[in-house]
C-alpha atoms as one frame of an Amber mdcrd trajectory, in Angstrom:
protein
-151.510  47.311-143.418-150.627  43.657-143.946-148.290  41.548-141.855-145.708
  42.016-144.623-145.701  45.796-143.917-145.147  45.367-140.175-141.988  47.192
-139.030-139.807  44.742-137.100-136.479  44.337-135.392-134.913  40.873-135.533
-132.112  39.426-133.440-129.993  36.319-133.767-128.712  35.998-130.230-127.292
  39.430-129.331-126.894  40.604-132.947-129.424  42.786-134.725-129.862  41.073
-138.100-132.790  42.972-139.596-134.835  46.109-139.138-137.668  47.459-141.277
-140.720  46.041-143.062-141.111  42.336-142.348-141.328  41.368-146.031-137.994
  43.109-146.718-136.371  41.560-143.639-137.594  38.039-144.416-134.419  36.867
-146.266-132.193  37.764-143.286-134.624  36.237-140.808-135.044  33.086-142.890
-131.273  32.617-143.236-130.692  33.203-139.507-133.002  30.379-138.455-130.247
  27.897-139.295-127.415  29.893-137.660-127.600  28.264-134.246-128.377  31.483
-132.328-131.790  32.090-130.816-133.865  33.927-133.446-136.210  36.595-132.067
-138.413  38.925-134.108-140.252  41.863-132.522-142.874  44.361-133.639-140.826
  47.570-133.451-143.793  49.700-132.325-145.093  47.464-129.525-142.054  45.387
-128.586-144.180  42.236-128.845-142.674  39.038-130.196-143.763  38.235-133.758
-144.404  34.549-134.404-143.394  33.566-137.931-143.888  30.450-140.005-140.491
  30.105-141.714-141.087  26.704-143.317-140.031  26.295-146.921-138.350  29.019
-148.955-138.222  32.750-148.296-140.916  33.227-150.929-143.136  30.615-149.226
-142.810  32.518-145.945-143.555  35.852-147.677-146.634  34.387-149.372-147.963
  33.242-146.014-147.562  36.799-144.678-149.643  38.369-147.433-152.025  35.413
-147.800-153.237  35.670-144.202-154.392  39.251-144.738-156.101  38.447-148.039
-157.966  35.490-146.565-159.406  37.623-143.753-163.212  37.686-143.822-164.883
  40.996-144.439-167.905  41.913-142.380-170.396  44.738-142.745-169.056  48.240
-143.265-166.978  49.832-146.004-164.011  47.461-146.360-162.165  49.569-148.944
-162.064  52.437-146.446-161.162  50.174-143.540-164.566  50.688-141.914-166.012
  47.745-140.017-169.324  47.610-138.201-169.250  46.722-134.513-171.707  46.884
-131.666-171.873  49.897-129.358-174.016  49.834-126.202-175.327  53.201-124.987
-178.131  54.499-122.816-181.299  55.752-124.551-180.420  59.414-123.831-177.034
  58.886-125.562-178.734  57.457-128.652-181.163  60.410-128.657-178.294  62.899
-128.522-176.384  61.072-131.262-179.446  60.924-133.516-179.875  64.705-133.214
-176.299  65.410-134.389-175.591  66.512-137.966-174.611  63.449-139.986-176.119
  61.028-137.486-174.665  58.723-134.879-171.725  57.384-136.909-170.388  60.826
-137.838-170.799  62.140-134.283-169.059  59.092-132.778-166.165  59.346-135.251
-165.706  63.052-134.384-165.735  62.290-130.654-163.206  59.473-131.052-160.911
  61.570-133.283-160.973  64.397-130.724-160.120  62.003-127.894-157.311  60.460
-129.951-155.737  63.863-130.613-155.995  64.862-126.944-154.413  61.635-125.695
-151.800  61.312-128.456-148.769  62.522-126.480-149.361  60.611-123.236-150.485
  57.483-125.114-147.410  57.576-127.345-145.113  58.030-124.318-146.763  55.130
-122.466-146.604  52.945-125.602-142.898  53.690-126.062-142.128  52.764-122.473
-144.154  49.552-122.726-142.426  48.589-126.000-138.996  49.272-124.485-139.949
  47.227-121.403-141.045  44.242-123.522-137.838  44.379-125.563-135.688  44.747
-122.424-137.366  41.869-120.659-136.896  39.478-123.574-133.453  40.596-124.720
-131.813  41.647-121.449-133.921  40.377-118.558-130.995  38.388-117.176-128.337
  41.073-117.720-126.730  43.290-115.104-128.566  46.596-114.778-131.914  45.235
-116.010-133.876  45.963-112.827-132.354  49.442-112.488-133.034  50.170-116.169
-136.658  49.119-115.716-137.131  51.415-112.713-135.472  54.323-114.510-137.499
  53.747-117.677-140.785  54.139-115.811-139.566  56.927-113.524-138.356  58.924
-116.530-134.726  59.244-115.456-132.987  58.909-118.812-129.494  59.556-117.432
-129.727  56.664-114.957-131.399  54.531-117.660-128.450  55.102-120.009-126.024
  54.193-117.208-127.965  51.016-116.385-127.915  49.741-119.994-124.317  50.842
-120.725-122.837  47.339-120.344-125.398  45.581-122.553-124.372  44.379-126.028
-124.399  47.331-128.427-127.262  46.133-130.673-129.541  45.360-127.725-128.682
  48.668-126.039-129.331  50.629-129.259-132.720  49.022-129.983-133.963  49.327
-126.392-132.791  52.934-126.097-134.422  53.820-129.405-137.702  52.200-128.316
-137.621  54.216-125.065-137.049  57.568-126.810-140.754  58.363-127.212-141.268
  57.831-123.493-138.765  60.526-122.546-140.523  63.233-124.509-143.425  63.319
-122.068-141.469  62.162-119.043-138.380  63.828-117.670-137.533  65.073-121.155
-134.335  63.925-122.790-132.374  66.906-124.109-132.491  67.199-127.870-135.688
  65.150-128.214
């Protein structure tokens, strides 16, 4: 996935101006930089702020998005498959066990990691949703009434009190933050209909 494929949400002040793949949202984002409102772009999955170079035309900005990924150096591994070689430090008995596995150490390690990923998927997704919602809330609504209560309710899993705490926020901010928090309710208190 390149930076151009990153799914974002973008705000000009309190207004949601773009949502979706960054390359598709670039015209709205580029135009909003001159609107006078504070322009903020977030990674929709993590809630982290995305720093963009908006100099020049929309096409210049898009080229920089895709050019950064193309210029990335490739190390050892199988780049077409997304495989990169990295160092793993294990005890000698671990290496012995891995060497005895069918397919060798790499296959055995991949199977172990895939199994752990599947097992942790639900709790990790819930935690990630809460963290993304928290980052968005802090940046977009950290000075708004109900912020502290919303934060407590987000992490305690009380969706009813969370909804009440964010009720007075501007509609676009409330909608994006609530949507980001949705994955956290599924493994928390459980929002009906999720």
